[in-house]
N, C-alpha and C positions, 0 to 999 in steps of 0.2 A: 528694627534696630536698636542696638542700648545703647541706651544714655553713655555718653561721654562724659566721667565726672574732671571738676575744672582743676581739683586738686586731689592727690593724693597721699593718703597719710601712715606709713610704713609702721610699723611695729615687730623688732623680733622679740616671739616668745620661748623662753624658758625656763621651765622651774620654778612661775611666780602665780602659783594657786591664789595665795593670800595676794597679793599686791595688782595682779594683774587686772580685775574686774572692776577695781576704781580708775584703773589709767583710761580704760576703753569707753568708760561712764562717762566719764571727762572730755571724752572727744564726739561721744553721741549728745551728749546734752550742749555741744557749740549752738549760736545761732546762725550757726549758716549752715546750710544741707547738701551743697551742691558736691561734696566730697564723698571717694570713699578708702574705707582702713580697710589694710592688707593686715592680719595677722600672721606671723609669719611662724608655725612651731616649730622648732630648731633640735625637735628629736626628747621632748621632755617627757620625762620619768613620770612624772605626779598626774595634777588632773588639767593642767592647762592646756593639751589640746584638745581635749573634750569641751571646754570651757570656750577656747575661740569657735569650737563648731558651733555650740550653744547661739554664739551671739551672732552667728552667720545667718544660722536660724531664724533666729526674731527679726533682727534688721538689714533690711536689704542692701545698707550703705555699707555692710562689712563681710568683705570675703576670706574665708581661712585656709591655708594652705600648709602640708607637713611635709616636711623634709628631714635626712638624718642629719644630728648632731657636724654641726661645722664653724660654730659660734657666729656673734653677732653682726661680724663682718658679713660672712658667709649666705645670713640668713636678709639680709638689707641687698645685696647684690641679687640672693634670688626674685627679690619682690621689684629690684629696678627691671628686672629682664620683661617681668611680664606688664608694666605700666603704659598706660599711651595717652596720659592726663598733660596739662599745662605746666600744672608744679606739682611740685614733692615737698613732703613735709617726714618729720621723723619725731616719736615719741617711743621713749625706754619703755618696757614694759611695767616699771614700778616706781614709775611718776606721775605727774598731774598735767593737763591742758587747763590753764585759770581763762575763765568767762572769755569771749570774747577775741582770742586770737584771731581764729582762721578769719571773720569777719574783717575786722580792723586791718590785717596784713594784707589781706587779699584787695583793698581796697585800696590801701597804698601802693602795691605791685598795679592796681589796674590806672591808678592817673600819673602813677610816673613813670609808667612802663621799663621798669626795671628788671633787673634780670634775678637779684635775688634781694629779701627783705632783711633784717637782722636785728633780734628783739631783744629785751630782756628777757635775763630769768631768777627766779628764788631757790638759793639751798639751803634746806632744811635736814639739820643734821638731827637727826635721834640718838641720842645716848641710852644705852642700857638705864634702866630704872627711872628713867626721866619723865615727868610727864608733858613736859610742852618742848616742843625742837628750842634748839639755834640757829635763827635765818638770816641769813646775808644777802646781797643782792648784786649781781654786772648788769649793766643798759650801755647801751649806748648814751650820752652827754646833752644828745636832740635829736629832731627832727633835722632829716637833710636828705640828700636826692644829690648823686657824686655822679660823674660821667667821664671816661675817658681819663683822660691828664688829669682828670679835677681826683679821681680814684689812688693817683699817684704822688699827687700835691698833699692830701690830705688823709696820708695812708694810716697816721694817729686813730683817724675814727672811723676809716677802713675798718681796722682791730681792735676798735675802744669795746665790740661786747666778747660776749661766750665765744669758744674756740667749737664748742658743743655743737653736730647737727641738727640737733633739735633745739638750738636759738635760731634757726631761722629759714625759711622758705626759699627752698632753688627754681628758677626755672627750668625744667625737664630739658627741653631740646639743645642747652648746652651744655647739661649733661650728658646726651647723648651724641651732640656731634664731635665732643670730647673725647667718651668712652671714659666717663671717669667713674669709677666703683671704688670700693675698699678694698684692702692689700688683708685680704686671707689667712696673710700666716700672722695678722697681728692678734692678740686678743687680750694684749694689758697694757693698753693706752694709746693715744698718741695715731688711732684712726681717723678719730673726726676732724682734730687742726690738719691733717695730711689731705682731707677733702677738703676742708673749708678751703684751707693756703689754694688748693688745686682748684676749685672752684672760683677765687677768687682773679687768678688769675687770666681767665677767660672771659671774663665777666664786663660788662660794654658799660653797666649805670648796677649801682649795687644804691640801696636805699637801705636806711638807719630810724628806727623807732624806739626812743627811751622807755618805754612804759614794759613794765614784765605781765609776761602771757604763760612761763612756764614754771613751774616745780621742779625741780629735782632734789628727790629724796634722797637721802642717807642715814642707815639705817646700822648701830654698830653692830649688829651680828652679823649683816653683810658685808663689812670690813674684812677686809685681807691683810695682812702681813706682808712687809715690804720682802721684793724678791727680784734680783737683779738678773732679768732671765734675756737669753739671746732676742727674743720677739720685742720683748720691753727695749731693750739698745735699738734694735732696728727701727722701731717705731717713732722713738726719740729721736735719732739724730736722722733722719727721714725728714722730719720735721723739719728738725731746727736747719736742717739742708736747702728745703724750699723757702723756710723766710726767708735765710739769709739772700737768697739767691734772688726773691721778689726787692727786696733792700738794694743788692748790686745795681740789678737791670735797670730799677725805675728810681735811682739817685736819691731814696730816701732820706739817707743815714747824713748826707750833705746836707737836708732842709730839717730832720728832725733828729739829731745827734741823741737827745736825751730818754725822745723814744727808743730807741733803736739799740741802746744799753738795756732800759728796762726792761724791753721786750728781754733780752739776750738774760738777763738775771733772771728775770720770771721762769724760762726754761732752766736754767742752771739750777735754781732751787727747787723749783717742784719737786726733783727724787727728790733730794736731802728732807723736804716737808715732807711728800710721803712717808720717809725712814724715821723720820723724828716723832711720826702718829703714831709708828710702829710700836711696838714690845721694845722694853731697851736691849740697844746694841751695841755691842763691847766694840773697842776700837779695831779689834779684827774682824770682825764684821762688815765693821764700813770700810776699812780701809781699800777693797775694790771699788766701791763705788766713787771714794774721793777720788785713787787712782783715773779710773774710765774718765770722770769729766775734764778733771787737768788737761789730759791726753785730748780727747775730745775738742775742748774749747779754747785750748794754749792758740789752735793754728785762727783762732776765731778772737782773739783777744783785746782786738783793735774795735771792736765793737762795744765792748765794755767804758770807753772812754769817756761818754756823756754824763750827766748826772745824775747818780742812781741815790736812794737816801739811805743814808749811815750803816743803819744792822744790816741791809743786804747787800752794799758794799761789800761791809766786812768781812762778809759769809763767801762773796763772790772772788775778793781776794787773795783769802785765806787758801781759797781751793788753787785757783790762777798761781799762784805762789809756792805751792806742794807742800804750804804746811799745814798738812793734816792734822797733826793732834792737837794746836790751837782749836781748827773747826772742830774736832772731835770733841775738848770741851764744852764750846761755845753751845754746841748742839744741847751737850748734857746738860747744860744750866738753862737752856728752851724749853726741853722734856723735864725738869722739876720746874719752872716757872708755871708750865701749861697745867702741869698734874698739883700741884697749889692753886692754883684760880679755880678747877672742879670742883674741888674739895671747900674751895667758899660758898 
């Protein structure tokens, strides 16, 4: 009888021949062996598919699959339909697992009997011609185990880490019991947030680990310009509505108004920050973004009543009050400041 691995790690692979081997190697070098790594070649047109087969031929822990291109969500769902392990984790095909990710976090899951464990991630941004990356970290503030109502009462801790699915290990039975899958219509963001929030609603016990175990690598050559696409808006609006539903259903705002306000500010500002880091956009190009954000958040203005840091508060108020030209001026000033900082 074939041995059933304790944890399945899912990696969607698409045209990443330059980066995927290092991502795979960071998993194979973990000091925990009872895993399987599923490489889902999502219709790559470079040598990525061949590399997947080579890894599978060399290491029995690796399984390679090939499918027509359908996007990352489609590839992840393909893998979720194949696995039978106790736990599930994810890794993007150009990122890295840090040492002990599997060993340490599976130990926490066993000791706490939690349905998931959230851990920290490190972001490394490689700018063009820069020898060393700019780094930052997001991680839960402390090790904690929350059960049942405690998840509601300490929602700020439950939501203190990254929204990305690769910053968590999940119990597969919860995913299957509630048939949690990625929305295959989405290709431009928020699919991870939607999955994370959907899982959180059904989790009975969660654990948080303040250590960083994952490196999210971003390269300027892979960066895309901002575009207000229909599927971006769909994913964004779905994510915000799921978060608002949890806040309402669990009476979070009454206990944690400042945290809720900052969560909403983070959502509102995220598209603005993406546009800010894109090429310089004219007021006419920014106007549809401003109008869409104002229309969407106007019925949710009460969520912003908690305390928010002043610069973020100003941006949010300018959008909510439809002072779009002032918002554009502030964004332009921020672009100039960022450009100047990079030259220093």
